[in-house]
N, C-alpha and C positions, 0 to 999 in steps of 0.2 A: 298842719300836715303831720308833724311828728306824733301828735296825739292820736290821729287816725291810724297811723302805722302801729302804734301800741295796741289800739283796740283790735285791729285786724290780727295781729300776732297773738293776742290773748284769746281769740275766739277758737273753740274746739274744732270748728269746721276747717280752719286753716292750719291746724297744728301740723308741724313738720315742714311747712313751706320754708324755703330759703329766704333770708332777708331781702335779697334782690327781687324775689317774686312778690313778697309783701309790698315792697316799694312800688312795683308795677300796679298791683291791685289798688293801692292807695290813690292812684290817679283816677280811679273809677268810683271812689267811695265818698260818702257824705254821712255825717252823724245826724240821726233823726230821732225825734221823740214824738210819741203819740199819747194823748190824754185818754183817760178811761172812756170807753164807748166810742172812741173815734174810729171811723172807718179807715182801714189801711189800704185795702184793695177790694175791688168789686168784680164779681163774676161777669165775664163777657168783655171786660175792658182790657186794653192792651197791657201786657205784662212787661213793664219797663224796669223793674228792680228786683233784686234778690236781697232779702233782708236777713242779716245775721243778728239774732236777738241777743242783747246784752243784759237786759233787766226787764222784769215785768212778765206779763202773760198775754197771749193773743188767742182769741177764739177763731178757729177756722170753721166757716159756715157754708152750708149748701142751701140754696133757696128752693124750697118745696112749694109747689103751686098753691096748695090749700093751707099749708102750715106755716109759711113764712120761713125765716132763717132757722136752720137746725144746726147746732154746734156738733161737728163731727170729730173735732180734735181740739185740744188746748196745747199750745206750745209755750215754752218758757226760756229762761236764760240758757244760753249755749246752743240753742236750736236754730234751725233755718226755716224761714218762711218764703215759699215761692219756688216752684219747679216748672211752672207753665211756660216759662221763657225758653225752655229747652227745645221745644218742637213747634212747628208751624201749625196753625196760626198761633202766634205768640200772644195769646189772651188768657186771662185767668179762668180757671175751671172751678173756682170757688170764690168766696168772699172772706174777708178777715177783718176783725176789729179788736182794738185793745180792750182787755178786760180790766186792766189797771194801768197806771202810768208805765209806759214801755219805752225803753231806749234801745236803739238798734243802729247798725251800720247798714246803709242802703248802698248796694253796688248797682250802678247803672248798667243795664243789660247790653245796650249797643257797645259800650266801652269794654265790657268783659268779653263779649264775643269777638271784638276786634283784637283784643289782647290774646285770646285763645288762638285765633287764626295766625297772628304774627309771631307768637311764642308757643310752639306746640308743647313744650314741656310744662308750661303753665296751664295750657288747655287740658292736657292729660290729667293734671292734678285736680283741676276744678271738676272735670267730668267724672273722674273716679269718685270724688267726694259727693257729687250730685247723685251718682248711682247708689251710693250708700243711703242718701236721704230718701230716694225712691224706694229702695228695698225696705226701709223702715216704715214708709207709708203703706206699702203692700202688706207687711206683717200686721200693722195696726188695723187695716181694713179687714184682713182675714179674721182677726179676733172679734171685730165688731159684727161681722157676718155670722160667725159662730154663735155669738151672744144673741143676735137677733133671731136667727133661725133655729137655735137650740140644737145645732148639729154636733 
């Protein structure tokens, strides 16, 4: 458990949280590892985890009817994978697979949501950080659209 607390405290997503808040989140956390090309999540499936990437790279993919999987983003160390758990229905809007050996901390969504409900100060910090993740996603999408349409 101490190792998980250290991993959480070291991740940029959780920078600035109080030690007691990290301790609470550690109750929801598991260290995970994915081999190269291993599927991490699949579009349409229930979003049960938020992944804090510690090492490696992950391809975020959309499934196109005639083209198969299209990589729309690559995430790496210090980044966050998964925002679909924030809104109903809590299912993935994309797929993701490890590009190379990837280590992460998986936060179990039902546990995180329960923690956010019972400790509003933790909930505020998590939601504020997730808003930043979503803003980054929107900026990235904007740049891709500009590149695609040449606007």
